[in-house]
C-alpha angles and dihedrals in degrees: 000000000000125000116273099208120205128305132166093198101053108109104158128034114184116172099147127149098024134113100259114149138178125051129328105260113261090223090069086106090065092084104075095173094055110128102167127041119178118171096147126146100026134109098258117152141178126059128322105261118246087226089081086071090063092061097094094172095057112128101168131029120180117177097148124149102022132110099257118155139188129049131327111262111262100211105060126165115279088220095062113137098170129027116180117175100145125136099037135101098256115155140183126058133327102256112250087216088075085080088069093063097097093170094052110123104163121039116175117173097147127141099028136108098257111157116192145081124281099255122223088239087080086081088073091073092086095168098053113133097166126037115175116175096148125145101024134109098261116153142177129056128315113261115240087228088082085078090067093064091096095168094053113128103168125034116178117174096149127144099026133109099257117153142188128053127321102258114240087221088081088068088068091068097102094177095052111121102165122040113178117176101145123137100037136101101259114152137183123057133316106265111259088221091069087092089069093064096100096174095054114118099160128040121176117177099147125136099035135104099258117153140183125054133316112268125213109293129215110273091224094067105130115148101049148329108203117179096150127141097027136109097257118145146173124072125319100270121244089224088079088073087080091067093089095155099045116131103185127032116178117179096150126141098025135106101262115154138190129044129326105258114244092225090074088070089057097058097100094186093065116112098167130030116176116184097151126143100023133111098260120150142181127054119327112236119243112260130198123255090250093077132061108224122195117188104151119136096044104117098196099040118111120202114233091237090054093051092049091050090049092052092044091051090049092050091048091051092050092050091049092050091050091049091052092051093049092048091050091049093051091045090052092052092049092050091047092050092048092051091047092051093049091048092050093056097040106043122079115258094251091055090046089056091050092047091048090052092051093047093049089076091055092044091054091054093049111044097175093051090045091054091050093052092046090055089052091050091048091053090049092052092048089051090052091050092051091048091050093048091050090050093051092046090053091051093051091049091051092054 
C-alpha cells in the first residue's frame, strides 16, 4: 500500500474491498483530522502501526479481513465508536485500556489469535451494544463486570477456552438478544435466571460441560436454542412448549431421558429439531414435513412409522390366522356332510337306523351342528321327491 503523506483536511479514508497488500503506511498518523478509517477486505499484512493511536479524532476503525499480525495498539482514540479488527492474525492480549473507551459501541476482535483473559476493565465500556470475541484463544473465567454492560445486545464469546460457570450477572442484561457461548469449557448448571432475559432471541451454549437440567427459557427465543454436546440430563422440560416461535432446537449429545414430548410436533415454526445421541425412549411423535428431525443414537426410541408398521403387521397376521381357522372349520363341515351323504345311500336301512340312533346323542349335544345336518337331510329328501316325480311323469308320458 502506498504512502499517504500528510494532510490536515483528510477526514475519511475508505479503501475497503480492494487488492491492496503490504503494510499499512506508517505515516497514517499524519492525518490528525481523520475520523473514519476503513481498509477492510484487502491483503494487508504486518503490524498495526502505532501511528493510529495518534489519531485522536478517530471515531471508526475497520481493518477486518486482512492478514495483520502482532498486538492490538494500546493507545486508541478515546472517541472511538466502532473498532473492527476481526479476521486477522492478531495475537497477544486484549488491551486493558479498551475499558477506557466509554463511547465504544461496537467491538469486534473475532477470528484472531488473541491469548488472554477477558479483563474486568471491559465493564468500563458502558455503551457497548456488540461484543464479539469469538474464535480466539481466550481463557479464564468470565468477569462479573460483563453484567454491567446494560446496553449490550449481542455477546459472542464462542470457540475459545473459557472456563468456570456462566455468571448469573449476565441475566441482568435486559437488552441482550443474542448470547453465544458455545465451544468453550463452561461447567456447572445453566443459570435459572436465564428465563428473565425477555429480549433474548438466540441462545447457544453447545459444546461445553454444562450439567443439570434445562431451566425455564425466555419465551421470545426465536432464532435458536442450542444446548448440544453437554452433560445435561433429565426429561425434556414441558416449559419448552412456550417457545412457539423457535426455529432451531438442538439438544443432541446429552443425557436426556424419557419420551419425546408431543408438544414439540406442534411448534410450527421449527425447521430443525436435533435430539440425537441421548437416552430417549418410547414412540417418536409424528412431525410435519416442514421440520428436519434427527433422533438417531437413542437406543430405546421407536419411530412412529415403525410402530405403525409393527401394529399393521400384527393385525394382518391375526386376520390371516382367523381366516385359516374359518376355512378349516368350513372344510371340515363340508367333508362331514359328504361322508354322511355317501353313508346314507350306501348302508342298508337297518344300519342307517342304528347309525342315526348313535348320532342322535351327538346331535343333542351340538344344537347348531344338528340343525345344519337336518337341513342337509331335508334337501336330500326334497331331491328324492323331485326325482321320483320326474320318473312318474316320464312313465305316464310313455304310456
